[in-house]
Structures are given as structure tokens and as C-alpha cells.
C-alpha positions as CSV (number, residue, x, y, z in Angstrom):
1,X,-106.9,10.5,-97.6
2,X,-107.4,10.9,-93.9
3,X,-105.1,13.1,-91.9
4,X,-103.2,11.7,-88.9
5,X,-103.4,15.0,-87.1
6,X,-105.3,14.9,-83.9
7,X,-108.2,17.3,-83.8
8,X,-108.9,18.7,-80.3
9,X,-112.4,19.6,-79.1
10,X,-113.0,23.2,-77.9
11,X,-113.1,21.8,-74.3
12,X,-109.7,20.1,-74.7
13,X,-108.2,23.2,-76.1
14,X,-109.6,25.2,-73.3
15,X,-108.3,22.7,-70.7
16,X,-104.8,22.8,-72.3
17,X,-104.8,26.6,-72.2
18,X,-106.0,26.7,-68.6
19,X,-103.2,24.4,-67.5
20,X,-100.6,26.3,-69.6
21,X,-101.8,29.5,-67.9
22,X,-101.4,27.8,-64.4
23,X,-97.9,26.6,-65.4
24,X,-97.0,30.1,-66.6
25,X,-98.3,31.7,-63.4
26,X,-96.2,29.3,-61.3
27,X,-93.1,30.0,-63.3
28,X,-93.6,33.8,-63.1
29,X,-94.2,33.5,-59.2
30,X,-90.9,31.6,-59.0
31,X,-89.2,34.4,-60.9
32,X,-90.4,37.1,-58.6
33,X,-89.5,34.9,-55.5
34,X,-86.0,34.3,-57.0
35,X,-85.6,38.1,-57.2
36,X,-86.4,38.5,-53.5
37,X,-90.0,39.4,-53.7
38,X,-92.8,37.7,-51.6
39,X,-95.9,36.3,-53.2
40,X,-98.8,37.9,-51.3
41,X,-101.5,36.0,-53.2
42,X,-102.0,34.0,-56.4
43,X,-105.2,33.8,-58.4
44,X,-106.9,36.1,-56.0
45,X,-110.6,36.5,-56.9
46,X,-112.8,39.4,-56.0
47,X,-116.2,40.7,-57.3
48,X,-114.6,42.5,-60.2
49,X,-112.5,39.5,-61.4
50,X,-109.2,37.6,-60.8
51,X,-105.7,38.9,-60.3
52,X,-103.1,36.4,-61.4
53,X,-100.3,37.4,-58.9
54,X,-100.0,39.9,-56.2
55,X,-96.4,40.5,-55.1
56,X,-95.1,42.3,-52.1
57,X,-92.5,44.9,-52.7
58,X,-91.6,46.2,-49.3
59,X,-94.7,48.0,-48.1
60,X,-96.0,48.2,-51.7
61,X,-97.8,45.8,-53.9
62,X,-97.3,44.7,-57.5
63,X,-100.3,43.5,-59.4
64,X,-99.2,41.1,-62.1
65,X,-101.1,40.0,-65.2
66,X,-99.7,36.9,-66.7
67,X,-99.9,36.1,-70.4
68,X,-98.6,33.0,-72.1
69,X,-98.4,32.3,-75.8
70,X,-96.2,30.9,-78.6
71,X,-94.2,34.1,-78.7
72,X,-93.9,37.3,-76.6
73,X,-95.6,39.4,-79.2
74,X,-98.7,37.3,-79.2
75,X,-98.8,37.1,-75.4
76,X,-98.6,40.9,-75.2
77,X,-101.3,41.4,-77.7
78,X,-103.6,39.2,-75.6
79,X,-103.9,41.9,-73.0
80,X,-107.0,44.0,-73.8
81,X,-108.2,47.4,-72.5
82,X,-111.1,45.6,-70.9
83,X,-108.7,43.3,-69.0
84,X,-106.7,46.3,-67.8
85,X,-109.9,48.0,-66.5
86,X,-110.9,44.7,-64.8
87,X,-107.5,44.5,-63.2
88,X,-107.8,48.1,-61.9
89,X,-111.2,47.4,-60.4
90,X,-109.9,44.1,-58.8
91,X,-106.8,45.9,-57.5
92,X,-109.0,48.6,-55.8
93,X,-111.1,45.9,-54.2
94,X,-107.9,44.1,-53.0
95,X,-106.5,47.3,-51.7
96,X,-109.6,47.7,-49.5
97,X,-108.3,44.7,-47.5
98,X,-104.9,46.3,-46.9
99,X,-104.0,48.4,-43.8
100,X,-103.1,51.5,-45.9
101,X,-106.0,50.9,-48.4
102,X,-105.7,53.0,-51.5
103,X,-102.6,54.8,-50.1
104,X,-100.6,51.6,-50.6
105,X,-97.9,52.0,-53.2
106,X,-98.7,49.9,-56.2
107,X,-97.6,49.1,-59.7
108,X,-99.0,47.0,-62.5
109,X,-96.7,44.5,-64.2
110,X,-97.4,42.3,-67.2
111,X,-95.5,39.1,-67.2
112,X,-95.1,37.3,-70.6
113,X,-94.1,33.7,-71.2
114,X,-93.4,32.3,-74.7
115,X,-93.7,28.7,-75.9
116,X,-90.1,28.0,-74.9
117,X,-90.8,28.9,-71.2
118,X,-88.8,32.2,-71.5
119,X,-90.1,35.1,-69.3
120,X,-90.2,38.8,-69.9
121,X,-91.5,41.1,-67.2
122,X,-92.7,44.5,-68.1
123,X,-92.6,46.6,-65.0
124,X,-95.0,49.5,-64.7
125,X,-96.7,48.2,-67.9
126,X,-99.6,50.6,-67.4
127,X,-100.5,53.4,-65.0
128,X,-103.5,54.1,-62.9
129,X,-106.9,54.9,-64.5
């Protein structure tokens, strides 16, 4: 008996994940804006990789890694040590474009979104390497 379930190709699943990630980044950016922050950059790409969101906090910056999944636990587990290292390198590169350079006050947040569109922000999720 044939199943009525639709089987997606790897490309279709990848496209769905990409667009879900874009939507999550947009919602997270709105959340920071609603709380009075300014979005300095979104999906900034340097030689070391991409930073999902860069948020201004007065004279400082918040580098935000966005993770979206069915639930918060799965979203949080999707952040690997390699991704954190890439984010550090990318943040260093971005800081090179700022007036105070590496003297800029920074923090690294992880923003999680679950399958219901609920958001959790983990401020200062990890320190500097």
C-alpha cells in the first residue's frame, strides 16, 4: 500500500530550512528592535563566515547567532563549538571595521526560536576565546 505522505528531496528540505532560518532571523531582529536596540547588520558575511545579526547596544555590539528548530532544546543543541569559533573569528573581522576596533564592548547572544514561533534570547551565551 502506498503512503500518501509527501517525500521531500534533500534540496527541498534545504530550501525549507533556509527560509525558516530567514524568518527566524527576521523575528529575532524585530524582538531586539522592539526592546529598543538598533540592528547594525543582518547576515553580515566576512572571510571567516556569516553573522546572523549584529545589534547596537549604545556604543557596544551584540553578535547574535540565531537557531531555529521544533523546540528550544533542539535549537540550542544545534550550536556547535566550531560555529562558536567561526562566530568569534567573524566578530573579530567585523570589529576591524569599527572606530574602536577590538576595544568595542561586545557580547555574544544566542537567539532560539521553536516551532511555535516563540523566542528565547540567551544573553552572554558564551565568552571570548
